[in-house]
N, C-alpha and C positions, 0 to 999 in steps of 0.2 A: 311291125318293128321288133316285137318279141321274137318272132321266128328268125328274123335276120340276125338278131343278137345271139340266138342259140347256134345258128349255123357258124357265125364268125368265131365263137368260143370253141367250137369243135375243130374248126380249121386251125386255131392256135394250139390246141392240144396235139393235133396231128403234126404241125410244124415243129413243135417242141420235141416230139419223138424223133422226127426226121433229122432235125439239126443235131441232136445229141448223138444219134446213130452215125451220121456222116462225120461229125467231129471225132468220134471214137475210131472210125475207120481210117480217116486221113492222119490221125495221130495214134495209130495202133500201138506203136512201141511205148509211147507215154502212157496210154490207157492200160497197157499190160503192166507197166511199172507200177501204176497205182494199185491195180488189183493184186499184184505181187507184194505190194507194201502192206496190204490189209490181211490177206488170207492166212499167212503164216502165224498171225497173232503175236508178232514180235513187237516189243516196246509197250506192251500192255502192262503198265506199272500199277495202276490203281487196283485192278483185279487180275493179278498175274497168273492165277490158276484157273484155266478153262476146264469146263466139264467135258469138252470134246476136243478132238484133235484139230490143229490148224492144217492148212493145205500149202505145201511148198513145191509140189510137182509142177515144173514149167508147162508140161503138156496139159495138165488139169487146169492150171491157171488160164491158159489160152482158151480152152474149151469154155470155161466159165465166162470169160470176157466175150466170147462169141455168142454165148447164151444171152448175155446182157444186151448186146447189139441187136440180136434177133428180136428180143423183147421190145426194144425201142423202135425197131422197124415195124413191128406189129402194131404198136401204138399209132404210128404214122398211117399205116395202111388201113387199119380199122376206122380211125377217126376221119381220114380224108374220104374214104368210101362213104362213111356216114354223112359227112357234110354234103357230098355229091347227091346222095339219096334225098336228103332234106331239101336241097335246092330244087330238085326236080318236082317236088310236090308242095313247095312253099305256098302256092296259091290255092291248094286243094283244101279239103275238109280237115277238121281237127283230127279225125280218126286216121286219115291217110298220113298226115304229118306225124302223128304219134307213132304209127307203124313204121315210118321211114327212119326213126331214131335208133333202130336196133344196132347198126354198125357203129354209130356215134357213141352209144352207151358202152358197147364192147371196147371201143377205143379208150374211153375213160377208165373202164375196169382194168384194161391191160396196163394203163399208166399206173394205176394203184398197185397192181401186181408187181410191176417193175420197181417203182420208187418207194412204195411202202413195203411190199413183201420182200423183195430182194435186198434193197439197201437198208431199210430201217429195221425190219424184223431179223432177217438172216445176217446182214452185215453188222447191224448195230447190236442186236441182242446175242447172237451166237458168236460172231467174230470180234465183238466188242470194239468196233472201229471208232467209237467215240473217244477212245483213250489216246489216240494219236492225232496230231494236228491235221495230217492229210486225211485221215478217216473222218474226223469231226467236221471238216469242211465239206466233204462229200455228203455226209449225213445231213448237214444243214441244208444243202442244196436239194437233196432228195425229199426232205420234209416240205420244202417250198413247192416242189413239183407235185408231190402227192396231195398236199392240201389244195392247191389250185385245181388239180384234176378232179378231186372229190367235190369241190364246190361247183365246178362246171357240170359234173355228173348230176348233182342234185338239181341244178337249174334246168338242164336240158331234159332230164327225166320227168320234170313236172308236167302234168297234162296240159295240153294246149287248150 
């Protein structure tokens, strides 16, 4: 039962990455508008003086959005590959099952890199996205995704 639980949680991490990537792709204009609303650091009233520059280049904003989408797709690919590997050896020894977790763990780590690293650290700390309603909402969501992925990582990584 524990193994099945670990597999299902990894599937959900993978689906989360896939669904966010696909939603960003099919709503590319809106997603670009969001990124464009955060990166120039306009409307940052609480801390109006940034130590570094904002980004307002449309080309660079598009590249950054594509980087985010690729990150989300990697969350999906790594996690779903990990779930597949774990399913294949679910009835095997604890050692084989633990060895099969590599891609699943990488999926969770990738989720942390995207939603903690990109959104919370770079978006929140550097671009100060918490200062605008749009940015604060995205950062709240990123916090939820990062925390849930981190908890799944801890659970799945526990030895069988």
